[in-house]
Every structure is written in C-alpha cells, then in structure tokens.
C-alpha positions in Angstrom: 17.9 7.1 24.4 15.5 5.5 22.7 15.5 1.6 21.2 13.8 2.9 18.0 13.9 5.9 15.8 10.9 4.2 13.2 10.6 6.7 10.1 7.3 7.2 8.7 4.0 6.7 10.6 1.8 5.1 8.1 0.8 1.4 8.4 4.1 0.1 8.1 5.9 2.2 11.0 3.0 2.5 13.0 2.1 -1.3 14.0 5.7 -1.8 14.2 6.0 1.2 16.8 2.7 -0.4 18.6 4.5 -3.6 19.1 7.6 -2.6 20.2 6.1 -0.1 22.5 3.6 -2.1 24.4 4.4 -6.0 23.6 8.7 -5.5 24.0 8.4 -2.1 26.5 10.6 -0.7 23.6 11.0 3.4 24.0 9.8 4.2 20.0 10.4 8.0 18.5 8.3 7.7 15.0 8.8 10.3 12.7 6.8 11.7 9.7 7.8 14.3 6.7 4.0 15.6 6.9 2.0 16.8 9.3 0.0 13.9 10.2 -0.1 10.4 10.8 -1.9 7.6 9.4 0.5 8.3 5.8 -1.8 7.7 2.6 -5.0 6.2 5.0 -4.8 9.4 6.9 -8.7 10.8 6.5 -10.0 14.1 7.9 -13.3 15.9 8.1 -13.0 18.6 5.3 -13.9 22.6 5.8 -18.2 21.1 4.9 -17.7 18.6 7.8 -17.7 15.6 5.6 -15.4 12.3 6.6 -12.9 12.4 3.4 -9.6 10.4 2.4 -7.3 13.0 1.3 -5.0 10.6 -0.2 -7.7 8.4 -2.3 -9.8 5.7 -1.4 -9.0 3.4 1.2 -11.0 0.6 1.0 -10.1 -2.2 3.8 -10.4 -5.9 2.8 -8.0 -9.4 4.3 -8.3 -13.1 4.0 -6.0 -13.2 7.2 -7.7 -13.5 10.6 -4.3 -12.3 12.8 -4.2 -9.2 10.7 -8.2 -8.7 11.0 -8.0 -9.1 14.8 -4.8 -7.4 15.4 -6.1 -3.9 13.9 -9.7 -4.9 15.6 -7.7 -3.6 18.8 -8.0 -0.2 17.9 -10.8 0.3 15.8 -14.6 -0.9 15.7 -15.7 -1.8 12.0 -18.6 -0.8 9.8 -18.7 -3.6 7.1 -18.6 -2.6 4.1 -18.0 -4.5 0.3 -16.5 -2.1 -2.3 -18.7 -1.6 -5.5 -17.0 -0.2 -8.8 -18.6 0.9 -12.0 -16.6 1.5 -15.5 -18.0 4.7 -17.5 -17.7 1.9 -20.9 -19.6 3.2 -24.3 -21.8 5.8 -23.0 -23.0 4.0 -20.3 -22.1 2.8 -16.8 -21.2 -1.3 -15.9 -19.8 -3.4 -13.3 -15.8 -3.5 -13.2 -14.8 -6.3 -12.5 -16.2 -7.2 -15.5 -19.2 -9.9 -14.7 -22.2 -11.5 -16.4 -24.3 -8.0 -16.2 -21.5 -6.1 -17.6 -21.4 -8.2 -20.3 -24.5 -8.6 -21.3 -25.6 -4.8 -20.9 -22.4 -3.6 -22.6 -23.6 -6.0 -25.9 -27.0 -5.7 -25.4 -26.9 -10.3 -24.6 -28.5 -12.3 -22.1 -26.2 -14.7 -21.7 -26.2 -17.2 -18.8 -23.4 -17.7 -16.1 -22.7 -21.0 -18.1 -23.0 -19.2 -21.4 -20.7 -17.0 -20.4 -17.8 -19.0 -20.0 -18.4 -19.8 -23.5 -18.5 -16.5 -24.7 -14.7 -15.8 -22.7 -13.7 -18.2 -25.2 -14.3 -17.8 -28.3 -13.0 -13.8 -27.8 -10.1 -14.9 -26.1 -6.3 -14.8 -28.0 -4.8 -17.5 -26.1 -0.6 -17.0 -25.1 1.1 -19.7 -23.9 3.4 -17.3 -21.8 1.5 -14.5 -19.9 4.3 -12.3 -19.3 2.8 -8.9 -20.0 -0.5 -7.1 -18.5 -1.4 -7.4 -22.1 -0.8 -10.8 -22.1 -3.2 -11.3 -19.1 -6.4 -10.0 -20.2 -6.4 -11.0 -24.4 -5.5 -14.1 -23.0 -8.9 -14.4 -21.2 -11.3 -12.2 -22.2 -10.2 -11.1 -26.0 -9.3 -7.9 -27.6 -12.3 -5.5 -27.4 -12.9 -6.1 -23.4 -8.9 -5.5 -23.5 -9.1 -1.9 -25.5 -12.8 -1.1 -23.5 -11.5 -1.4 -20.0 -8.1 -1.7 -20.0 -5.1 -0.5 -21.8 -6.0 3.6 -22.2 -6.8 3.1 -18.1 -3.5 1.7 -18.1 -1.9 4.2 -20.2 -3.5 6.6 -17.6 -2.2 5.0 -14.6 1.5 4.0 -15.7 2.3 6.1 -18.8 3.1 2.4 -20.2 1.3 0.4 -22.2 0.0 -3.3 -21.2 2.4 -4.9 -23.0 4.8 -3.4 -21.8 4.2 -3.9 -17.7 4.3 -7.0 -15.9 1.9 -9.3 -15.7 1.4 -8.8 -12.3 -0.4 -5.2 -12.7 -3.9 -6.6 -14.6 -3.6 -10.2 -12.9 -4.8 -8.2 -9.5 -8.4 -7.9 -11.4 -10.4 -10.7 -11.9 -13.0 -11.6 -14.7 -16.1 -13.2 -13.3 -19.1 -15.3 -14.7 -21.6 -15.0 -12.3 -23.6 -11.6 -10.7 -21.2 -10.9 -8.3 -20.4 -6.6 -8.4 -18.0 -6.8 -5.5 -14.8 -5.4 -6.4 -13.2 -7.7 -4.0 -14.5 -10.6 -2.2 -11.9 -10.9 1.0 -13.5 -13.0 4.1 -13.2 -9.4 6.0 -14.5 -6.8 4.2 -14.6 -3.4 6.7 -14.2 0.3 7.1 -12.8 1.5 10.7 -16.1 2.9 12.4 -14.5 6.0 13.1 -12.3 6.4 10.0 -8.4 5.3 9.9 -7.1 8.5 11.6 -8.3 7.8 14.6 -7.9 4.0 14.2 -3.5 4.9 14.1 -4.3 7.8 17.0 -5.3 4.4 19.3 -2.2 2.4 17.8 0.3 5.2 19.0 -0.9 6.3 22.3 1.2 4.9 24.6 4.0 6.7 26.8 6.3 4.7 25.3 5.5 6.0 21.8 6.9 9.4 20.7 6.1 11.5 17.5 7.7 13.6 15.5 5.6 15.2 12.5 6.9 17.8 9.7 10.4 16.5 9.8 12.9 14.6 7.6 14.1 11.8 9.7 18.1 13.4 8.8 17.4 16.1 10.9 16.7 14.6 14.4 18.9 11.5 13.4 22.1 13.3 15.3 19.7 14.8 17.8 18.1 12.2 19.4 20.0 8.8 20.6 18.6 5.4 19.2 20.2 2.0 19.2 17.8 0.7 15.9 16.2 2.4 12.7 13.0 1.5 11.2 12.6 2.8 7.8 9.9 3.0 5.9 10.7 5.5 3.5 11.6 4.9 -0.4 14.9 2.5 -0.2 16.5 4.4 -3.2 16.6 7.6 -1.1 18.1 6.1 1.9 21.0 4.8 0.0 21.2 8.0 -1.9 20.2 7.0 -5.3 23.8 5.2 -5.7 22.3 2.7 -8.8 19.7 5.5 -9.7 16.1 6.4 -9.0 13.8 3.5 -8.3 10.5 5.2 -10.8 7.1 5.5 -9.2 3.6 7.0 -10.4 2.4 9.5 -8.2 -1.3 10.9 -8.4 -2.9 14.6 -7.9 -5.8 14.6 -6.3 -8.7 16.9 -7.1 -11.1 17.2 -4.4 -14.6 18.6 -4.7 -17.9 19.2 -2.1 -21.3 19.4 -3.4 -24.3 20.8 -2.6 -26.3 17.2 -2.4 -26.5 14.0 -1.1 -25.1 11.5 -3.6 -23.0 12.7 -6.6 -22.9 9.3 -8.6 -24.5 6.1 -8.3 -21.6 4.2 -6.6 -19.0 4.6 -4.7 -16.4 5.1 -7.4 -16.8 5.2 -11.4 -13.6 4.4 -13.4 -13.1 6.1 -16.4 -11.1 4.0 -18.8 -10.9 5.8 -22.1 -12.6 9.4 -21.6 -11.2 12.3 -19.9 -7.8 13.0 -17.8 -8.4 11.3 -14.5 -9.1 7.7 -14.0 -11.5 7.2 -11.7 -13.7 9.6 -8.9 -14.7 8.1 -5.6 -17.8 9.5 -3.3 -16.6 9.2 -0.1 -20.0 9.1 2.0 -20.1 5.4 0.4 -17.2 4.6 1.8 -17.5 6.2 5.3 -21.7 5.6 6.0 -21.3 9.7 6.7 -25.2 11.0 6.8 -24.9 14.4 5.8 -27.1 17.1 3.2 -23.7 17.4 1.2 -21.2 14.9 -0.3 -17.2 15.2 -1.6 -15.6 13.3 -4.5 -12.2 13.3 -5.8 -10.9 12.9 -8.7 -7.5 10.9 -9.4 -5.2 11.9 -11.6 -2.1 9.8 -12.0 1.3 11.7 -13.2 4.9 10.7 -12.6 6.1 13.9 -10.2 4.8 14.0 -6.4 4.7 11.7 -3.5 5.6 8.0 -4.4 2.4 5.4 -4.6 3.1 2.7 -6.8 6.0 1.2 -7.9 6.6 0.6 -11.6 6.5 -3.2 -11.9 9.2 -4.0 -14.6 12.0 -6.5 -14.6 14.7 -3.6 -15.0 13.4 -1.5 -11.9 13.0 -4.9 -10.3 17.1 -5.4 -10.9 17.3 -2.1 -9.6 15.8 -2.8 -6.4 18.0 -6.1 -5.8 21.1 -4.1 -5.9 19.4 -1.6 -3.1 17.9 -5.0 -1.5 21.5 -6.8 -0.7 22.7 -2.8 0.7 19.4 -3.0 2.9 20.0 -6.7 4.1 23.4 -6.2 4.7 22.2 -2.6 6.9 22.1 -5.1 10.2 21.0 -2.2 12.3 18.3 -0.8 10.1 14.9 -2.7 8.6 13.3 -2.0 5.8 9.6 -2.3 6.1 6.8 -1.4 3.6 5.9 -0.6 -0.1 8.8 1.9 -0.5 11.8 0.3 0.9 10.6 -3.1 -0.2 9.3 -1.7 -3.6 6.4 -3.6 -3.7 2.8 -2.7 -4.7 1.4 -4.1 -1.2 -2.0 -3.6 -0.3 -3.0 -2.5 3.6 -3.5 -5.5 4.8 -0.1 -6.5 3.6 2.0 -3.7 4.8 0.6 -5.0 8.1 1.1 -8.4 8.4 4.5 -7.7 6.8 4.8 -5.7 9.6 3.4 -8.2 12.2 6.1 -10.4 10.4 9.0 -8.2 11.2 7.9 -8.0 14.6 7.9 -10.9 15.8 11.6 -11.7 13.7 13.0 -9.0 15.6 12.2 -10.4 18.5 13.1 -14.0 17.8 16.7 -12.3 17.0 16.6 -10.8 20.2 16.2 -14.3 21.9 18.4 -15.5 19.7 20.7 -12.7 21.0 20.0 -13.0 24.2 21.4 -17.3 23.6 24.5 -16.1 21.8 25.4 -13.8 25.1 24.9 -16.5 28.2 26.7 -19.2 26.0 30.1 -16.8 25.7 29.2 -15.4 29.4 29.7 -19.8 30.1 33.0 -19.8 28.1 31.7 -20.8 24.9 33.8 -19.0 21.7 31.4 -16.9 19.8 32.5 -14.6 17.7 29.9 -12.1 18.1 30.1 -9.5 14.8 28.0 -6.7 13.2 25.8 -5.1 16.0 28.5 -4.0 17.8 30.0 -1.0 17.7 27.6 1.7 17.6 27.5 4.8 17.9 24.9 6.8 19.9 22.4 7.6 17.3 22.8 3.7 16.6 24.3 3.3 13.3 27.5 0.3 13.2 30.8 0.8 11.8 30.0 -2.0 9.1 26.6 0.7 7.8 28.8 3.8 8.2 30.8 2.4 5.7 28.4 0.7 3.1 26.4 4.0 3.1 29.4 5.6 2.7 30.9 3.2 -0.1 26.9 3.7 -2.0 27.9 7.4 -2.2 
C-alpha cells in the first residue's frame, strides 16, 4: 500500500514526492508517461556529448529564498544571468527593450532620462489595459509593438495580441537603462550538473518508487494507494466533460554544429522572420566546454504536448468549472501548471508544491485532532475521506467522476 500516487515527475510531482517521503515518512509511487523524470526541465547529453535541454531552454530564477534554499539541497549552482537578443530590422538588439535597443535601432544617442521622454512621446495611452496589445502600445507605442511583439505573439499563440489577456506581454519589462539581463531576480543560477541530476537526487529515497513509460490509469488499479497528487491536464482527468482546455505546444528542432560558438547570445528571438520564434545555444546556459555546440529551434504549434495554457477569458471560464470539480475531489490534490491551468515559472511551481505540502501536513494534524476529540466523546461528523476503496478513491469522488463523464 502506497500512501500517495503522484502523477507526473516534473517539478510539482517531484517536490511533493520528496517532501512526503523524507519529511513525513510516507510511501510514494510517482509515475510519468515519459521515459524520464524531470518533466519539461529534463536535460541530457546528446550523441555528441553536449548537454542539452530536450524541451527547450529552462532558465532558473527566483526572488524566493525559501525556493532557492530548498532546491540547493539537491544541487550546486552555476551563477548565470540570462541574456536575449532580438533580430529586428536586420540587426541584433537587446531584449527586453532598453536604452541600447532604442539607440541602436533608431540611430540615436539618448540618455536614460531622455529615453523616458521618448517612450512618452510615442506611447498610446489606454484607460484600461485589457489585452496584450494595450499593455505594449500604452508603454512604448505602435512602432516598437510592431517590431518586437505583434508577430512574435502571433507565432507563439496563433492569436493577435489584441485577443490575448494583458498578462502575456506584462511579463516582459521595458527598461530605460543599459541592463540587458532578461531577468532581475535575486537568485539567478543553473544547476551545476544539470536539472536531471538534481531531480535524481530529489527522488533518491527508499520511500519513493518510480514508474516510467506508463499512464497513471494503467497502474491505478494495480497498486493500492490512499491519495493521489495529480499534475497532468485537469480537463483530461475529468474526461473533458466541459470540453478541452486549449494549450499551445512546441516542436523542437535540435542541431549540433562543428563550431565552438553558433550565435552571439544564449537566445536570439525572431519576431518577424522565419516560422520559429527563437534559437537557443545550450553551452551558454550550462557553461560546458566542448569543441562543438548544440542549438534548438522552437516552432510553436497547436498539436503536441501541452506547454502553455492560453490566457483568454473564455478559457478561464472553462477552467473555473473544472476547478469546482477538482475542489470537490477530496482525495486528489491538483498541483502544477497543467492541473491548475496557470502559466507558472519553475520557481512558482516549486513554491506551489511546498505550499501544498504544508497545507496537507496541516490538514493531517487537524484530522488527528478531530479523531482524538471524537474518541473523547465529542460529537463530530467526519465525512468525505472515509469510505475508501483500495486504490484510494472515496465514494464521493467516484460519484463525481461518474457525473462528470
């Protein structure tokens, strides 16, 4: 009998597996339909001996000391500050837009103080920032919106920025100084020996068993467990009873070149040219020294593994219905980007998993207090989590799933 079946061996599932196994001495079975742990952060050495990220670049950054300290138990770090350039008007310029971007793009010699006035002169103020287009044009105007954002967004989301929630472009800052770092978080680093090694150490516990190359439904009836932690798509869990939640996926084209360096920056964005959105060169990220270098092109698409929840109001409305089902499913915990239909960064997922663990531990203490009070003769009506079958689904959950179908 396992205490927990955890579906998905990415950040959310692995953090919860580690905490439950090592801090609460629980027996955990963690499964994944892929043939590896680490989720989308999985990295490996390719046939040329270059360390690459199979599912595109994963750059760790956080302002949370708690998250950084927690992950530091399982990895040493390589200091790394991410930098991106964008191919615009036939030249490479810093992205996010900063002082050097504007001066190089327009042949100017502005100071930081003058740049703020420049932005004000070209901005198109919006009373309400409802869409991604509103966010950009109200800050930097129409021309920069067209050069950097509109077509990139169309490729990435297959939607015009005017059709997307403001949160999409709000993630990208605009600067009036020469800071060309993509992120400004307090902690910016990469796992010294890669993400996969970090996950291996995280899941290295006698209380954790790992099952790969399998769907959780294939083993749910084979192994007994008390509760489930689910990190997959929430709509799939409930058999799409309210319809499919839309996601954007990516196709990755990996290449290795017989040169030490392929491009002048870790990532080069292509807002307006080519079908791909960006090219990443991994040796910048990993710090590996190698006579060859490996890169990856990213082609956004609708079909394939779900990566990005599409932030539109109608999708949020559908998710609200699924969330009501999830909240009522008392012995399944829904955690992570897909299970909560939120565009989380890696550190946010770790924080969510740690918070979920703390809540679960608190709930267990509360349950114990209730049981003690009941034994002492208090009149408590304890429901919901009783009446379980061997695989951990309570009667209420079975009825809920049945009605959902």
